[in-house]
C-alpha positions, 0 to 999 in steps of 0.5 A, a space after each residue: 064460237 062463244 061457246 068456244 070462247 067460254 070454254 077456253 076460259 073455264 079451262 084456263 089455269 089458275 090465275 096468277 097475280 095482276 100487276 100492281 103498277 105500270 112498270 111491273 105490267 110492262 114486264 109481265 106484258 113482254 112475257 105474255 106477247 113473247 110469241 107475238 109476232 107483229 106490231 100492233 098499230 102497224 103490223 110490223 114483223 116483231 121479234 123479241 131479244 132479251 125481254 125487248 122487241 125489235 120491229 123490222 121496219 124495213 119489211 113492212 115499209 115504214 118510214 120514220 116521220 120525225 123520231 128516228 130513235 123512238 121509231 126503233 123501239 118498241 113501247 107499250 101503248 095504253 089502246 084507251 089513253 091514260 089521259 082518257 082514264 084518269 082525267 076524272 080523278 082528283 089526282 090528275 086534276 091536281 098534278 096530272 099522270 105523274 101525281 096519279 102514278 104516285 098515290 092513286 091505287 085506281 089509276 095504278 090498277 087502270 094503268 096497269 091493266 094488261 087487257 089495255 096494253 099493246 106493243 107499238 112502234 115508239 114513234 107511232 106510240 107518240 104520234 097517236 098521243 091521246 088522240 080518240 079513234 075515228 074513220 079519217 077517209 080523206 087523211 093520208 099516212 104519215 109513216 110509209 106503208 104502216 096503215 095508220 092515219 092520224 089527223 093531228 090538227 084534230 086530234 083523231 086517229 084511224 087504225 088498220 081494219 085488222 084491229 078495229 074489233 080488238 080496239 072496240 073490245 078493249 074500250 068496252 072492257 075498260 068502260 065497263 070495268 072503271 066506269 069511264 064514259 064513252 060518247 055516243 059517237 065512240 059507242 056506235 063506231 066501236 059497235 060498228 067495229 065489233 061486228 066488222 072485225 070479231 074475235 079470232 084466234 090470235 086475239 082469243 090466244 092472247 086473251 087467254 093469257 092475259 086473263 090468266 094473269 089478270 084473274 078475270 076475262 074480258 067479257 065482251 071478248 068471251 061474249 058474256 056481255 055485249 055493248 049497245 048504245 045506252 049500256 050501263 056499267 056492269 050489265 049482263 048481256 041479257 039485261 035491258 037498259 032499264 034493269 041496271 042503275 048507273 053507277 058513280 064511283 071515284 078513287 075514295 069509294 069503298 064498300 065494306 061486307 057486313 059479313 066478312 068484315 072485309 072492304 073492296 075498293 072501287 077497282 077491285 073485282 070483289 066491289 060488285 059482287 057483295 049482296 046489297 043487304 051485306 054492303 055498307 059504304 065508306 069515304 075512304 079506308 080509314 073510315 073503314 077501320 071504324 066499322 071493322 
């Protein structure tokens, strides 16, 4: 299976352009998911009309909990919530998501990352909010037959078993690519889910289309990387925990290439590909101008 995953990526068509912000990402996602026939959390039948998704709530036994209008529309859910990947940024501390969406390029890249977006019933998206994933054996469902459980008091959510591996691999990807910390509990939970719900043909097909648009794969889907407790950023599958030094990045971190005289921001793929002897760090893009 892992050889097949790599073959899919190697034979994929030339990459398109990754979206630059969330609004652009939603438009691209509609095209990528045009053939997707079910909502992410509830598994309700989904059809696309004029670029908008419509879920057949009656067919899957969905019951509106509180917000009927929102239940009747499809929204683009961030599997890893914006609060989780944005809260450490200065812009978030100064003005929250709105502030980051206005002027922080790293946040915009994370918010627009297509690997982290899934079509969900709007009410479920709103109820999930920024709650962390967990197992809730004693919780009851609040949306009819939709197999999602939400503990509003403890701010936790349990997804259906068929998507738990997808969720795990998305979280591994986001943590690895953008330097986002996962708690030990989250790591262990996602490692279990990754094993219990391995990559299937549906996930692989979606991954191929997303990777073509983003210009890179999710290495935890292709099998190039594998997460373990103590995993450090950028670590390959065969690396030991001691062989890779921890990486700390912020939104102003810039690396210049002494040879090409080009710079890379921390969210760019080229950021981690410059040889150590050719690197020169700068506090911001303006500082790089003096170097170039």
